[in-house]
C-alpha positions as CSV (number, residue, x, y, z in Angstrom):
1,M,233.9,115.9,100.5
2,N,232.1,112.9,99.8
3,Q,230.7,111.6,103.4
4,Y,229.6,115.2,103.5
5,S,227.6,114.8,100.4
6,K,226.3,111.8,101.5
7,Y,225.2,113.4,104.9
8,L,223.4,116.3,103.0
9,K,221.5,113.7,100.4
10,R,220.3,111.6,103.3
11,K,219.2,114.7,104.9
12,M,217.3,115.7,101.8
13,M,215.7,112.4,101.5
14,T,214.2,112.3,105.3
15,A,213.1,116.0,105.2
16,R,211.5,114.5,101.7
17,I,209.9,111.3,103.0
18,I,208.8,113.0,106.4
19,G,207.0,115.8,104.1
20,I,205.2,113.0,102.3
21,I,204.1,111.1,105.5
22,A,202.8,114.7,106.9
23,C,201.1,115.2,103.6
24,L,199.3,111.4,103.9
25,A,198.7,112.3,107.4
26,T,196.6,115.4,106.5
27,I,194.8,113.4,103.9
28,A,193.7,110.7,106.3
29,G,192.6,113.2,108.7
30,I,190.3,114.9,105.9
31,V,189.2,111.6,105.1
32,L,188.4,110.3,108.5
33,K,186.5,113.7,109.0
34,Y,184.5,113.1,105.6
35,F,183.4,109.6,106.9
36,D,182.4,111.1,110.3
37,I,185.1,109.1,112.5
38,I,186.7,112.2,113.8
39,N,185.1,115.5,114.4
40,E,186.2,119.0,113.1
41,W,188.4,120.2,115.8
42,L,190.7,116.9,115.5
43,C,190.5,117.3,111.9
44,I,191.9,121.0,112.0
45,I,194.3,120.2,114.8
46,S,195.8,117.1,112.9
47,I,195.9,119.5,109.6
48,S,197.5,122.4,111.3
49,Y,200.1,120.1,112.9
50,S,200.8,118.4,110.0
51,L,201.7,121.7,108.4
52,G,203.9,122.6,111.1
53,V,205.8,119.6,110.6
54,I,206.2,120.1,106.7
55,F,207.2,123.7,107.4
56,S,209.7,122.2,110.1
57,Y,211.6,119.7,107.6
58,N,211.1,122.3,104.9
59,S,213.1,124.6,106.9
60,N,215.8,121.9,107.2
61,L,215.9,121.2,103.4
62,Q,215.8,124.9,102.7
63,D,219.1,125.2,104.5
64,I,220.3,122.7,101.9
65,K,219.0,123.9,98.8
66,V,218.2,127.3,98.9
67,G,220.0,129.3,101.9
68,N,219.4,131.6,105.1
69,P,216.3,133.4,104.1
70,W,213.7,130.8,103.1
71,Q,214.9,128.7,106.1
72,R,213.9,131.3,108.7
73,I,210.7,131.9,107.1
74,N,209.9,128.3,107.0
75,A,211.1,127.8,110.5
76,I,208.7,131.1,111.4
77,C,205.8,129.4,109.9
78,A,206.5,126.3,111.5
79,I,206.7,127.6,114.9
80,L,203.6,130.0,114.3
81,I,201.5,126.6,113.2
82,F,202.6,125.0,116.1
83,A,201.7,128.0,118.8
84,F,198.4,127.5,116.5
85,V,197.9,124.0,117.2
86,L,198.4,124.8,121.0
87,F,196.0,127.5,121.1
88,L,193.4,124.9,119.3
89,V,193.7,122.3,121.8
90,V,193.3,124.7,124.8
91,Y,190.6,126.5,123.4
92,G,189.2,123.2,122.4
93,F,189.3,121.9,125.9
94,V,187.9,125.1,127.4
95,S,185.4,125.5,125.1
96,G,184.0,122.1,125.6
97,Q,184.5,120.6,122.0
98,L,187.1,118.2,122.9
99,Q,187.5,115.9,125.7
100,I,189.0,113.2,127.0
101,Q,187.0,109.8,127.5
102,F,187.5,107.1,129.4
């Protein structure tokens, strides 16, 4: 049981650390938009993607702490947000708001 306990603690710490990194990435996106280094589209995409990562790892964390219902809710939210990010990227390129420059 001691080995399993260590595994769960490592899994929880990994989920928490990646959640903190995703929050810091969100704050960095807002700061970059504030100083007009990136445009609105990239800011929204980066914030949405970070939220998807946070929900995804929170789903992993809920599996350990709480149980099945919240794990599923977080997983569904993560999938919906990742689908929204994909929609934003496609819509941004189609509408001409996003472009690749070489």
